[in-house]
TORKOL-4160 file (C-alpha; in steps of 0.2 Angstrom, whole numbers, padded with zeros to 4 digits, m for minus):
146
<pt num="1" X="0623" Y="0212" Z="m0871"/>
<pt num="2" X="0628" Y="0230" Z="m0875"/>
<pt num="3" X="0622" Y="0227" Z="m0893"/>
<pt num="4" X="0605" Y="0221" Z="m0886"/>
<pt num="5" X="0603" Y="0237" Z="m0876"/>
<pt num="6" X="0608" Y="0248" Z="m0891"/>
<pt num="7" X="0595" Y="0238" Z="m0901"/>
<pt num="8" X="0581" Y="0240" Z="m0888"/>
<pt num="9" X="0585" Y="0258" Z="m0886"/>
<pt num="10" X="0584" Y="0261" Z="m0905"/>
<pt num="11" X="0567" Y="0251" Z="m0906"/>
<pt num="12" X="0560" Y="0261" Z="m0891"/>
<pt num="13" X="0566" Y="0277" Z="m0899"/>
<pt num="14" X="0558" Y="0273" Z="m0916"/>
<pt num="15" X="0541" Y="0268" Z="m0907"/>
<pt num="16" X="0541" Y="0284" Z="m0898"/>
<pt num="17" X="0543" Y="0294" Z="m0914"/>
<pt num="18" X="0530" Y="0284" Z="m0923"/>
<pt num="19" X="0518" Y="0286" Z="m0909"/>
<pt num="20" X="0520" Y="0305" Z="m0909"/>
<pt num="21" X="0518" Y="0306" Z="m0928"/>
<pt num="22" X="0502" Y="0296" Z="m0927"/>
<pt num="23" X="0495" Y="0307" Z="m0913"/>
<pt num="24" X="0499" Y="0323" Z="m0923"/>
<pt num="25" X="0483" Y="0332" Z="m0928"/>
<pt num="26" X="0491" Y="0337" Z="m0945"/>
<pt num="27" X="0494" Y="0319" Z="m0949"/>
<pt num="28" X="0476" Y="0315" Z="m0946"/>
<pt num="29" X="0470" Y="0329" Z="m0957"/>
<pt num="30" X="0482" Y="0323" Z="m0971"/>
<pt num="31" X="0473" Y="0306" Z="m0970"/>
<pt num="32" X="0455" Y="0313" Z="m0969"/>
<pt num="33" X="0443" Y="0302" Z="m0977"/>
<pt num="34" X="0437" Y="0307" Z="m0994"/>
<pt num="35" X="0419" Y="0313" Z="m0994"/>
<pt num="36" X="0408" Y="0307" Z="m1009"/>
<pt num="37" X="0393" Y="0316" Z="m1015"/>
<pt num="38" X="0382" Y="0312" Z="m1030"/>
<pt num="39" X="0370" Y="0325" Z="m1037"/>
<pt num="40" X="0355" Y="0321" Z="m1048"/>
<pt num="41" X="0349" Y="0333" Z="m1061"/>
<pt num="42" X="0334" Y="0326" Z="m1071"/>
<pt num="43" X="0326" Y="0343" Z="m1075"/>
<pt num="44" X="0328" Y="0355" Z="m1089"/>
<pt num="45" X="0329" Y="0370" Z="m1078"/>
<pt num="46" X="0344" Y="0381" Z="m1078"/>
<pt num="47" X="0341" Y="0387" Z="m1060"/>
<pt num="48" X="0343" Y="0369" Z="m1055"/>
<pt num="49" X="0359" Y="0367" Z="m1064"/>
<pt num="50" X="0366" Y="0383" Z="m1057"/>
<pt num="51" X="0361" Y="0377" Z="m1039"/>
<pt num="52" X="0369" Y="0360" Z="m1042"/>
<pt num="53" X="0385" Y="0367" Z="m1048"/>
<pt num="54" X="0385" Y="0381" Z="m1034"/>
<pt num="55" X="0382" Y="0367" Z="m1021"/>
<pt num="56" X="0396" Y="0357" Z="m1028"/>
<pt num="57" X="0408" Y="0372" Z="m1027"/>
<pt num="58" X="0402" Y="0376" Z="m1009"/>
<pt num="59" X="0405" Y="0358" Z="m1004"/>
<pt num="60" X="0423" Y="0359" Z="m1011"/>
<pt num="61" X="0426" Y="0375" Z="m1003"/>
<pt num="62" X="0420" Y="0369" Z="m0986"/>
<pt num="63" X="0428" Y="0352" Z="m0986"/>
<pt num="64" X="0443" Y="0355" Z="m0998"/>
<pt num="65" X="0444" Y="0350" Z="m1016"/>
<pt num="66" X="0456" Y="0335" Z="m1012"/>
<pt num="67" X="0444" Y="0329" Z="m0998"/>
<pt num="68" X="0428" Y="0327" Z="m1009"/>
<pt num="69" X="0423" Y="0317" Z="m1024"/>
<pt num="70" X="0408" Y="0324" Z="m1033"/>
<pt num="71" X="0398" Y="0317" Z="m1047"/>
<pt num="72" X="0383" Y="0325" Z="m1056"/>
<pt num="73" X="0372" Y="0312" Z="m1064"/>
<pt num="74" X="0361" Y="0319" Z="m1078"/>
<pt num="75" X="0346" Y="0310" Z="m1087"/>
<pt num="76" X="0329" Y="0313" Z="m1094"/>
<pt num="77" X="0325" Y="0332" Z="m1098"/>
<pt num="78" X="0341" Y="0337" Z="m1088"/>
<pt num="79" X="0351" Y="0331" Z="m1103"/>
<pt num="80" X="0346" Y="0347" Z="m1112"/>
<pt num="81" X="0358" Y="0357" Z="m1101"/>
<pt num="82" X="0373" Y="0346" Z="m1106"/>
<pt num="83" X="0371" Y="0347" Z="m1125"/>
<pt num="84" X="0384" Y="0354" Z="m1136"/>
<pt num="85" X="0376" Y="0372" Z="m1137"/>
<pt num="86" X="0372" Y="0373" Z="m1118"/>
<pt num="87" X="0370" Y="0390" Z="m1110"/>
<pt num="88" X="0379" Y="0384" Z="m1095"/>
<pt num="89" X="0395" Y="0379" Z="m1104"/>
<pt num="90" X="0406" Y="0390" Z="m1094"/>
<pt num="91" X="0399" Y="0384" Z="m1077"/>
<pt num="92" X="0402" Y="0366" Z="m1083"/>
<pt num="93" X="0420" Y="0369" Z="m1088"/>
<pt num="94" X="0423" Y="0378" Z="m1071"/>
<pt num="95" X="0416" Y="0363" Z="m1062"/>
<pt num="96" X="0426" Y="0350" Z="m1072"/>
<pt num="97" X="0442" Y="0360" Z="m1069"/>
<pt num="98" X="0439" Y="0358" Z="m1050"/>
<pt num="99" X="0437" Y="0339" Z="m1053"/>
<pt num="100" X="0418" Y="0338" Z="m1053"/>
<pt num="101" X="0413" Y="0323" Z="m1064"/>
<pt num="102" X="0397" Y="0326" Z="m1074"/>
<pt num="103" X="0390" Y="0311" Z="m1082"/>
<pt num="104" X="0375" Y="0309" Z="m1095"/>
<pt num="105" X="0364" Y="0294" Z="m1096"/>
<pt num="106" X="0367" Y="0284" Z="m1112"/>
<pt num="107" X="0349" Y="0277" Z="m1111"/>
<pt num="108" X="0342" Y="0294" Z="m1112"/>
<pt num="109" X="0353" Y="0298" Z="m1126"/>
<pt num="110" X="0347" Y="0283" Z="m1136"/>
<pt num="111" X="0329" Y="0287" Z="m1132"/>
<pt num="112" X="0332" Y="0305" Z="m1139"/>
<pt num="113" X="0342" Y="0299" Z="m1153"/>
<pt num="114" X="0358" Y="0309" Z="m1147"/>
<pt num="115" X="0376" Y="0304" Z="m1149"/>
<pt num="116" X="0391" Y="0309" Z="m1140"/>
<pt num="117" X="0394" Y="0321" Z="m1154"/>
<pt num="118" X="0379" Y="0331" Z="m1148"/>
<pt num="119" X="0385" Y="0332" Z="m1130"/>
<pt num="120" X="0396" Y="0345" Z="m1122"/>
<pt num="121" X="0414" Y="0339" Z="m1122"/>
<pt num="122" X="0417" Y="0340" Z="m1103"/>
<pt num="123" X="0403" Y="0327" Z="m1100"/>
<pt num="124" X="0406" Y="0309" Z="m1096"/>
<pt num="125" X="0394" Y="0294" Z="m1099"/>
<pt num="126" X="0386" Y="0280" Z="m1089"/>
<pt num="127" X="0374" Y="0267" Z="m1096"/>
<pt num="128" X="0360" Y="0271" Z="m1085"/>
<pt num="129" X="0358" Y="0286" Z="m1074"/>
<pt num="130" X="0346" Y="0279" Z="m1061"/>
<pt num="131" X="0357" Y="0264" Z="m1059"/>
<pt num="132" X="0372" Y="0275" Z="m1057"/>
<pt num="133" X="0363" Y="0284" Z="m1043"/>
<pt num="134" X="0359" Y="0267" Z="m1035"/>
<pt num="135" X="0377" Y="0261" Z="m1037"/>
<pt num="136" X="0384" Y="0277" Z="m1029"/>
<pt num="137" X="0372" Y="0276" Z="m1014"/>
<pt num="138" X="0376" Y="0258" Z="m1011"/>
<pt num="139" X="0394" Y="0263" Z="m1011"/>
<pt num="140" X="0390" Y="0276" Z="m0997"/>
<pt num="141" X="0390" Y="0292" Z="m1007"/>
<pt num="142" X="0379" Y="0305" Z="m1001"/>
<pt num="143" X="0364" Y="0309" Z="m1012"/>
<pt num="144" X="0358" Y="0326" Z="m1016"/>
<pt num="145" X="0344" Y="0331" Z="m1028"/>
<pt num="146" X="0342" Y="0350" Z="m1029"/>
């Protein structure tokens, strides 16, 4: 009987600790859902690129780098800004170092007779840019087109 009381006391004590831990605001912050945002860049305009990368940085500063996934989908004329000799190389590297994923549309590359050797090294690839945007939106990602 004494062992049963000790066992029950230990179980109640453990439950009290677990309940207090679950109610702790810090614990809830640590388990915050990851926000996901996908940006579309299909224009060959440096201002749109600077705006997009600035928006990505602002989102990370507001929500925390660990709390947000960011992908920039590039296709059509926007591809010019991720070619090997891009004028925004420094900004691309800075974004990539913060975990921003920049992906180029391989269909656009094929249409323009470009290979991966023509592209800036920090760039990733997707088969179809528009399909990638559709997939991300279906998965619940926020969609932004600056």
